[in-house]
C-alpha positions in Angstrom: 48.4 -39.2 -47.4 49.4 -40.0 -43.6 52.3 -38.7 -41.7 54.0 -42.3 -42.4 53.6 -42.2 -45.6 55.1 -38.4 -45.9 58.2 -39.8 -44.1 58.4 -42.6 -46.2 58.6 -41.3 -49.6 60.8 -38.0 -48.1 63.4 -40.6 -47.1 63.3 -42.5 -50.9 63.8 -39.4 -52.2 66.4 -38.6 -50.0 68.3 -41.3 -51.0 67.7 -40.9 -54.7 68.8 -37.1 -54.0 72.3 -38.7 -52.3 72.7 -41.3 -55.0 72.5 -39.3 -57.9 75.0 -36.5 -56.2 77.3 -39.6 -56.0 77.2 -40.8 -59.3 75.0 -43.7 -58.4 71.5 -42.8 -59.8 70.3 -46.0 -59.0 72.1 -47.5 -56.0 69.5 -45.8 -53.5 67.3 -48.5 -54.0 69.2 -51.4 -52.3 70.0 -49.0 -49.7 66.2 -48.6 -49.0 65.4 -52.1 -49.1 68.2 -52.8 -46.6 66.4 -50.4 -44.4 63.5 -51.6 -44.9 64.4 -55.5 -44.0 66.0 -53.9 -40.9 62.8 -51.9 -39.5 64.7 -48.6 -40.4 62.9 -47.3 -43.5 59.8 -48.2 -45.5 59.6 -48.9 -49.1 56.7 -46.8 -50.2 55.1 -48.5 -52.9 55.3 -51.4 -51.4 51.3 -51.6 -50.2 51.3 -55.3 -50.3 48.7 -55.4 -54.0 49.2 -55.2 -57.3 49.1 -51.7 -59.2 45.4 -51.4 -59.4 46.3 -49.7 -62.9 47.6 -52.9 -63.8 44.7 -54.7 -62.4 42.2 -52.8 -64.6 44.3 -53.0 -67.6 44.4 -57.3 -67.3 40.5 -56.8 -67.1 40.1 -55.0 -70.2 42.7 -56.8 -72.1 41.0 -60.4 -71.3 42.4 -63.8 -70.7 43.7 -64.1 -74.4 46.7 -63.0 -72.7 47.1 -66.4 -70.8 50.3 -68.2 -71.9 52.3 -65.3 -72.8 55.5 -63.5 -71.7 55.5 -60.7 -69.5 59.0 -58.7 -67.9 57.9 -56.9 -65.0 60.6 -54.1 -64.9 61.9 -53.2 -61.2 59.7 -55.5 -59.6 60.5 -54.8 -56.0 58.5 -57.0 -53.9 56.8 -59.2 -56.7 53.3 -57.7 -56.3 52.9 -57.1 -60.4 54.7 -60.2 -61.1 52.7 -62.6 -58.7 49.3 -60.8 -60.4 50.0 -62.2 -63.6 51.7 -65.0 -63.4 48.5 -66.0 -61.4 46.8 -65.2 -64.5 49.0 -67.9 -66.4 51.4 -65.4 -67.8 55.3 -66.8 -67.8 56.7 -64.2 -66.0 60.1 -62.8 -65.7 60.6 -60.3 -63.0 63.7 -58.3 -62.2 64.9 -55.3 -59.9 68.3 -53.6 -59.6 68.3 -54.5 -55.4 69.4 -57.8 -54.5 67.3 -57.3 -51.0 64.3 -56.4 -52.8 64.5 -60.1 -55.1 65.6 -62.3 -52.0 62.3 -60.6 -50.7 60.2 -61.1 -53.4 61.0 -64.8 -53.2 61.1 -65.3 -49.7 57.7 -63.6 -49.8 56.4 -66.2 -52.6 58.1 -69.6 -52.1 57.3 -72.0 -54.5 56.7 -68.9 -57.2 56.6 -69.9 -61.0 57.8 -66.3 -61.2 61.4 -66.4 -62.5 63.0 -63.5 -59.9 66.2 -61.9 -61.4 68.8 -59.3 -60.2 69.7 -57.5 -62.8 70.2 -53.3 -64.2 67.5 -51.7 -66.1 70.3 -49.5 -67.8 72.4 -53.1 -68.8 69.6 -55.1 -69.4 70.4 -59.0 -71.0 70.8 -59.2 -74.7 68.9 -62.1 -74.6 65.9 -60.5 -73.8 65.4 -58.1 -76.2 62.3 -59.1 -78.3 61.8 -62.0 -75.7 58.5 -61.1 -74.1 55.1 -60.1 -75.3 54.5 -57.9 -72.3 56.9 -55.4 -70.3 55.2 -53.9 -67.4 57.2 -50.6 -65.7 55.0 -49.1 -62.9 56.9 -46.4 -60.9 60.4 -47.6 -62.1 61.1 -45.0 -64.1 59.9 -42.4 -62.4 61.9 -41.2 -59.5 65.3 -41.5 -61.5 66.8 -38.2 -61.9 68.2 -36.1 -65.2 70.2 -38.3 -67.9 69.7 -41.9 -66.0 65.8 -41.6 -66.8 66.5 -41.1 -70.6 68.8 -43.8 -70.4 66.4 -45.9 -68.4 63.8 -45.1 -71.1 66.0 -46.2 -73.7 66.4 -49.5 -72.9 62.9 -49.9 -72.5 62.9 -49.3 -76.0 65.3 -50.7 -77.9 64.3 -51.7 -81.5 62.8 -55.7 -81.4 61.3 -54.8 -77.9 57.6 -55.4 -78.3 55.5 -51.7 -77.2 54.1 -51.8 -73.7 50.2 -50.9 -74.6 48.8 -49.4 -77.5 48.1 -45.7 -77.6 44.8 -45.5 -75.8 46.1 -47.8 -73.2 48.9 -45.2 -72.1 46.6 -42.0 -72.4 44.4 -43.8 -69.4 47.3 -45.1 -67.3 
């Protein structure tokens, strides 16, 4: 990791800690995306490519998944969502940061992905059980304390499909 990446990650951790101290555990995502849009900060996970673990998982899972519905949690700038859409998934991708959703739409004009601003801690009830695949990568990881537990619980409500079989989870 180079010095720029270290600074980007440090800024993200600083924003997360400040937000947690004020009781707004997820508000820092919008601040970070706004700072990035203004050229003040960098979003550490915005590397321009889908997550390599998702790409590997898809290569192993095969094309039988084409045409299935996928939900991408905390989609950021949309790299994972666009990857899945390019492989035939009907994708809904959400992020709590409106700036991230705006940037994702601007980066992929004409995309088939349905980009939505939504809160993982208060998901639309109409989404329960709607998706064949739920992709969550690095969204819950930076959350602190009780909010992390609430986020995990939101992803595992009755009626929601499991994200991956146990054998895949162990590899990723």
